[in-house]
Structures are given as C-alpha cells and as structure tokens.
N, C-alpha and C positions, 0 to 999 in steps of 0.2 A: 204304716209307711206303705205295706202291697196295697193294701186297699185306694190307698189313693195315685198308685201307679197309672191304672187305667184311665183315671179322669185328664191327670195331665199328659200323657200320651195322646187323647183324645183332642185337647188343649193345642197342643204344638200341630197335630194335623189339622186342624181348623184354620191356626196360623198359617201353616204352610198354602193351604187352599188359597187364602183370602191373599198373600201375596204374590203367590202365583199368578190370579185372576187380573190385580192392578196390575202388574207387569206386561202381562199377555197384552192388557186391554191400551195401556198408555201406548205398548210397540206397535199394535195394530193400528194406532190411530197416528201415529207419527207417521209410518210409513205410505196410510192413505193422505195424507197431508202435504208428504215430499216428492211422492212419487204420481200420484193421482190428480185429478182435477184441482182446481185451487178456490173453489168453493167446498165450506163444510157439507154442502146438501149434494151437490155433483157425488162428495166424497162418501156418502149415506151417512156421515156422523150428524146429522139433522133432519128433524121430519118435516122441515117447512123449508119452501125456498130464501132468496137472499129476501133481507130486508130491505136491502138495495144493494146496488155494486155503486162502480168506481164512475161509471160512465152515468146512472141515473139519481145519487146520492146527492148530488147536488143542485139539483132543479126545483125553481121553486114550483110550489103548487098551483093548477090552474084550476078557478072553477067556471070558467065560461070563456068559450070561445065560438065569436058566431061571424057573420058576415052580412053588412047592411049597411047601406047608405054608400055603396059604392068603396068603403072599406071592410078592414078586418080588426075583428075586436077581441082581443084578448084582456080576459080578468085573473087578475093573481089573490089568490087567498091568504093573506097577508097582513100583519098588524103594521100600518104606519105609525113611524112617532108624530106627536102632537105639533111638530115644528116641522117645515120641509128639508126634508134630506136630497139634496140633489145628487149627491153622489148614488145614494139607494135606489134613485129614480132611474139612473140612466143604466146602473146594474138589470133594471128591472125590463128597460127597454132593450136592451141588448138579448135579455132573456126571450123576450116576446118573439123578435125575430127567430132564435133557433126555433120556437115551438112553431111558429107557422111553417119553417123551415121541413121541418118532421111530417106537418101533414100536408103540405104539398103534393104527394104521390096520391091523397085522394080527396084534394081539394084543389083545384085548377084555379090559377090565380087570377089568370084572364085578363081582364081591364081594369083590377084592382092597383090603388096607386099609394096606399098609405095602410100601416098599421096603427091602431088606436089604444094605447095601453092603460087598463085602468087596475086599481088594486084596493086593499082594505077589506074590511068583513061588514056584516049586517048593513046598516042605512049608513058607513061611514067608506063607502066604495067613491072612490072618485077618479077622476083621468089623472095620470100623473106626466102624460106627454105623448106626442104620435111620430113615428119615423116613417119619412116621408120616401118611397121606393127610386131608388136610381132610375127604372124605365116601368112603364107598366106590367106587372105579372112578373118581375125581377127583382131577387132578392141582393141586399148587400153582401159583400163575402163573409163567411163563418167566422167569429171572432176565436183568438188561438185559443183559448179556452171558455169552456161552456159551463154555465151556472157557479156557484160560489166556490172557487177553490183558492183556499189556503197553502197549499204546500207548498209553492215557491214565493211567498211572502212574510210565511213566519214557520216559526220550530214547531213542530208536531210533539204536542203536551202528551200523547199516548207514550212516545220515545224517550221523551226528558227525563222520566225518574227514574228508565233502566240504563240511561247513559253515566249517571252520576256516579263517583267513585265510592259513595255514600250514601245509604239507604238517607229518605227526609228526615229530619230531625223528631224526637220523640214529642207525640201531642203533649202539649200542655192546656193547662184550664183555661179555654180562651169562649165559655158559653156566655151566650147572650142573655139580656132579663127575660125571659118567657114562661107562661104556664106550663105547669107540669110537665105534663103531656104531651105538648104543643112545640113546635117547631118553624116559623114563615118559611113562605118558600124560597130556597136556596139564591133564586137569583136576585131578593131585597137585600140582601147581605155583600152581593161580590160589586167589586170595582169593573163593569166589563168594558173592555176597549171598546171607542168607537165603531172600531173595523171590525169586530165580532160582534157587534151589538147590529152591525147591519146584518151579517151575515145568518144571526138568528130570525133576524124580520124576514129576510128574504125568503127562508125556508116554512116561514109561518110559524116561526115562535116569538112569544113575546118574552123579552129579557128578564122582566122583573114578576114573571109569574112562573118560569121555567124551574121544574123540580130537576132532582141528579139524573134519571134515566133520560128524560128529553135533553137536558142538556150533554149528557156524554154522546147519545145518536147525534145531536146534531154538531158536536166537534167531529167525532168519526165521520158525518158524510163530508163536512167539508174540508179535511185532509185526505180526501179519495181512499178509503175504508169498503172493502166488500164485507158486506156483513149478514150472518145468519144466525136465528133463534136457534137457542140449543133446550135442552130438555126442562133445566130449571128456570123457572118464567123470572125473567129479569134477565138472564144470562145469554151473551152473543161469543159467537167466534167473529173475531175480527182480522180479513188480513190484506196486507199491502206489503209489497215488493218481494214476495215468498215467507216474510216476515208475520205470525201468527199469534194474537193475541187472547185469552180467553176474560172475558170481560163481565162482569157482575154489577148490575146498578141496586143498591140495598135502601129504597126509600121508604120515608116515614109515614106512618099514618098514625092520626089522634088515636091517644088510649097505649103507644108502642113505648116503649122506651127511648131515651134519649141517646143512649149509646148505643152502637153497633155490639149485637149479641154474640157471645162464644158461639151457641149454635151454627149461625149465619157464617162465621167464621172459618168454622169446622167443615162446614158443607162448602163452602167457595175452595175451599184448598181440599178436599175430595174429588172434586167436579173437575178443578186444573188439572190435578194429577193424575187423570183419566181421559183429560180430553186429546193430550197429542198436542197442545199447543206450545210455543215456543216460551211464553210467558203468560202471568198472569196479574191482573188487575181488580181489584173491588171499588166502586166509586159509589159512598155512603153520604147521605144526605144527614147522616147522624153523627156524634163526637165518636171518636177513636179510643177504644181502653188502651192501656200501656201495653197490653201483650202483643200489639201486630208492629211494635218497634223491633222485641225478642223475634218474632216472626220473618221479620223482614230484614235482620244480621244474620238468621241463620238461613235464608232461601232469598239468594239475590234476581229469582226471577218472578219474584213476588212482590207487589204493591200494594199499599193500602192509599187511596186519594179519601180522607174523610172530610168532613166539615169543617173543621180547622186549618185544613190543608188545600181547598179546592181555588181560595183565591190566589196561592201559587202554582197550584196545577197552570190555571188562569195563566199567570205573569210569566210563566216559561215560554209562551208564546213569542213574547217581546212583540206583540200586535199594538199597533197605534189606532 
C-alpha cells in the first residue's frame, strides 16, 4: 500500500492540473467571446479569418463581370435547374444589381443603360434576364435585404434543436440499402423544400449533390451567421445575435464506418467544452450510435444531427 501511495498522489496531481487547465481555457474563451469582438478570429480563438460574415455569406458567387455593348454583364457561378425557375431568376437579377452597386465606385456607370445577367456552369451558362436602369448610369434603389436571407421567412434550424423541451428522439435503425462502406450524397435522400433548393442553388450548391458540410455551411450562410474555422478540420464557430455555436461537420469517406465513431464524439465534446461557445452541434452524414441520446439527456447544450435526423432538421424550418 505504501508503494502505491506515490502513484496515487501523482495521478491526483495530474487530474487536478488537467481540470484546472480545461476550466481556465473555457473561462478565458467565454470571456473573450462575451467582452471582446464578435468573431472568433478577432477574439484570438481562430487562426483564420471569417469563412463568411452576415454581410457576405448570403451572396451568390460571381464568375464574370464585364462591360460590353453598352451594358454590364454579370455571370453567376450557380447550378441552374433543368426547368426554368422564375423565382430563382428574379433573385439573381436583384443580386446582379447589388454586385454592380458595389463596383460603381471603381467602375463609372456613364451611359450604361442595362444589366445583362447570366448564370450556370460549364457549357450550360445562359442569360436569365435583364435589368433596365431607371436612367443612364442610375441604379434602382437597393433591395431591403441583399442576397439569400431566410432569417425572416423561416425558423432557424440551428436554434430549433436547443429550443425543444426534450432532446430529439433516440436514433432508430432506418438505414438505406447501400454497399457496406458507401453512403450516397445526403442530398439524394432528403426532401428539400423549393425555397431551400433555390437558396442552395443561388449560393452555388447543387441540392442533390451536397454533402453534410456543404449543407451545414449553406444553411449558416442563409440564416445570417458569421462563421470562422476552428483548429479541428470541419469545425467552426458560428455567431449570430450574440449567441455562439460550436459546429462540427462529420463527413463520410468510402471505406469508413457508416456510424459516427466514438472517437469523433469524444473529440467533439472535448473541443466544445474548451471553445467557450454557448452550445455545440455535430452534424454528420453517418448514422448515430444510441449513445448520443444519453449524451443529449445529460448535456442539454449539445445536440447531434445525424443522417436519420437531417430531414427533421430541415423540416423545422417550415419552409415551403
């Protein structure tokens, strides 16, 4: 017993140091987020700048901007649907006006009278419409909201899991018939509302080909979050209205297990605990082990959106 005492004492000391370090790191990060600037980069919690901000995240990607033939031509790098979508085209026309507005300080409009808007990819780029200017060199008034903004027309899916009195139901076996080490793109299995489909396309994403990370980042963009990358690949700190969410996207690669691995769960929980974020969310293309239900019951600030829950996650938006 006497020989074991030094080892026991050493273990206690090490555990005490670990607990102290975790508490100190979490307290520091929480203080920086609360008192300091509102992005993780500015607060010193991330080594990279914002992936996107509230102002820039919802904008459609521009692949070309030229002036020719007395008109401004704006081309968006977005995947168009097979059938014409007049609502999506109207979104892109309004977005083109804002693109020109941003460039007018370095590009005098002069005698230009219209904006010609193109969209598509590869050999499928086509003209989607034209905007006639009110007068030569004069732009229409700015739209009330620029870009693809769902904040005022749909429920925030990232807030919904934490607003419920009870955690989501325990995972059940709803696996589709797939090869032993493969999962199809999550977009193929989802019923995506038309409004969300338009939003994804306008951000340059193909709804039926998106993976879990692209879907998550697309939704964060449309709901007005400022997002910065974190140290763990696939992890981000999302901030909106003073509320911070540590989010992690667990994607699936061929040959990997079809279920979220316990090592990934433990890493996610450890990183969330030191992030200083108000809540933590793991979104995975894989299926959930039953253990996540027990974790959610014990930790109401943590939620898991796994493959069998993603449809419910989208449905909470109540977006037609």
